[in-house]
C-alpha positions, 0 to 999 in steps of 0.5 A, spaced: 582 403 788 580 411 787 583 415 792 578 420 791 573 416 794 576 411 799 571 410 803 566 407 798 572 403 795 574 400 802 567 399 803 565 395 797 572 391 798 570 389 805 563 388 803 565 383 798 565 375 799 572 375 797 578 375 802 581 381 804 588 382 801 593 386 804 592 392 800 585 393 802 587 392 809 592 397 809 587 402 805 582 400 811 587 402 816 588 409 812 581 410 811 580 409 819 586 414 821 582 419 817 576 418 820 579 419 827 578 427 826 570 426 826 571 423 833 571 427 839 575 423 844 574 424 851 582 424 852 585 428 846 591 423 846 587 417 844 587 420 837 594 420 835 596 413 839 590 410 835 592 413 828 600 411 829 597 404 831 593 403 825 599 406 820 603 400 823 598 395 822 597 397 815 604 398 814 606 391 817 600 388 812 603 391 806 610 389 808 608 382 809 602 380 806 602 382 798 604 377 793 611 380 792 613 380 800 619 376 802 620 374 809 627 377 809 624 384 810 621 382 816 627 384 821 626 391 818 618 391 818 619 389 826 624 394 827 619 400 824 613 397 827 617 397 834 620 404 833 613 407 831 609 404 837 615 407 841 614 414 838 607 414 839 607 412 846 613 416 848 609 422 846 604 420 851 610 420 856 609 412 856 614 407 855 613 400 852 615 394 857 619 388 854 
């Protein structure tokens, strides 16, 4: 996918009848994080939280959903996801509960 025209590439892949693969999902998450700059949120803290959550989703998809993925990477991916989510919540003075 041509990174210079990410929206068009993602839109084309999403419009296809083919199943969405992990790389397309990740690219869509990345594209959406960039689109956050265009939205005027009533609560400014919303954008960084959304951005981080989308990045977590994209990373989990890539780590676990591509052909070369291994279940052995799951513990590290899970820890990374929890850490990134915790950092995003901490920036808002929230703490995730168990």
